[in-house]
C-alpha positions in Angstrom: -4.3 -2.3 -13.8 -3.2 -0.1 -10.9 -2.8 -1.1 -7.2 -5.0 1.2 -5.1 -4.9 0.3 -1.4 -4.6 -2.2 1.4 -7.2 -2.3 4.2 -6.6 -3.0 7.9 -9.1 -2.9 10.8 -8.0 -0.7 13.8 -8.9 -0.5 17.4 -8.2 3.2 18.0 -8.7 5.3 14.9 -7.2 8.5 16.4 -3.9 6.7 17.4 -3.7 4.9 14.1 -4.2 8.1 12.1 -1.6 9.9 14.2 0.9 7.0 13.7 0.5 6.9 9.9 0.3 10.7 9.3 2.9 12.0 11.7 5.4 9.2 11.5 5.1 8.0 7.9 3.8 11.3 6.4 0.7 9.8 4.8 -2.1 12.2 4.1 -5.7 11.6 5.2 -7.5 12.1 1.8 -10.9 10.7 2.4 -13.3 9.6 5.2 -16.3 7.6 4.2 -19.1 6.5 6.6 -20.8 3.2 5.9 -23.7 1.4 7.8 -21.5 -0.2 10.5 -18.1 1.4 10.1 -16.1 4.4 8.9 -13.3 4.1 6.4 -10.3 6.4 6.5 -7.9 6.5 3.4 -4.4 7.6 4.0 -2.3 8.3 0.9 1.5 8.2 0.2 2.1 11.5 -1.5 4.8 10.2 -3.8 3.2 6.9 -5.2 -0.5 7.6 -4.5 -0.9 4.1 -2.9 -3.3 4.2 0.1 -3.9 2.3 3.3 -7.5 2.1 4.3 -8.1 2.2 8.0 -11.5 0.6 8.9 -13.0 1.5 12.2 -15.9 -0.7 13.0 -18.8 0.4 15.2 -18.5 -2.9 17.0 -14.8 -3.1 17.4 -13.7 -5.9 19.7 -12.3 -4.6 23.1 -9.2 -6.6 22.6 -8.7 -5.4 19.0 -8.2 -7.6 16.0 -6.0 -10.7 15.5 -4.0 -11.1 12.3 -3.9 -14.6 10.8 -0.6 -16.2 9.8 -0.9 -15.2 6.1 -0.2 -11.4 6.6 3.5 -10.5 6.9 4.1 -6.8 6.8 3.8 -3.5 5.0 7.1 -2.1 3.5 8.1 1.6 3.3 11.1 3.0 1.5 13.0 5.3 3.9 15.6 7.8 2.7 17.5 8.0 6.0 16.8 5.5 8.9 18.9 7.6 11.3 16.6 10.6 10.7 13.5 8.3 10.9 14.8 7.1 14.3 14.7 10.6 15.6 11.0 10.8 14.7 10.3 7.4 16.3 11.8 8.7 19.5 10.1 12.1 19.1 6.6 10.5 18.8 7.3 7.9 21.5 7.4 4.7 19.4 9.9 1.9 19.5 11.4 -0.3 16.9 10.5 -4.0 16.8 13.8 -4.6 15.2 16.5 -1.8 15.2 18.1 -0.8 11.9 20.6 -3.3 10.7 22.6 -3.9 7.5 20.8 -6.6 5.5 23.4 -7.4 2.9 26.7 -6.2 4.2 26.8 -3.5 1.4 24.7 -0.8 2.8 21.1 -2.0 2.6 19.6 -1.3 6.0 16.2 -2.3 7.3 14.2 -2.0 10.5 10.8 -3.0 11.7 8.2 -1.3 13.7 4.7 -2.2 14.8 1.8 0.1 14.3 -0.7 0.6 17.1 -2.6 -2.6 16.3 0.5 -4.8 16.1 0.9 -4.8 12.3 4.5 -5.1 11.3 6.1 -2.4 9.1 9.4 -2.9 7.3 11.6 0.2 6.6 14.1 -0.1 3.9 16.8 2.5 3.5 18.8 1.4 0.5 17.9 -1.5 -1.7 21.2 -3.2 -2.8 20.9 -6.9 -3.5 
């Protein structure tokens, strides 16, 4: 068995595609039109795992509300200092600035995507 993708509904597809492709380096690999929505598949070049962005024709004006079951996506980041430069360059802000999680060099940070989904960035995993 192989994990393929996670799906999230988005309010502004252009803003979401820009966020995930420019900031995270995901590649838009497929666009599929269904009866009431369009699906956009963005892929991590290294692992092949995808995020499916679903843009519904009848998207609520206020966007979507996440329940209390979803926590966050997590991305490995080689260098959070360099990533921070991109965050500033593209006009985004951290939810939680990079900090040392364990006291031995494992740094993490959090950012929200355009729809408020939390994303954890992990620089070095040392438990």
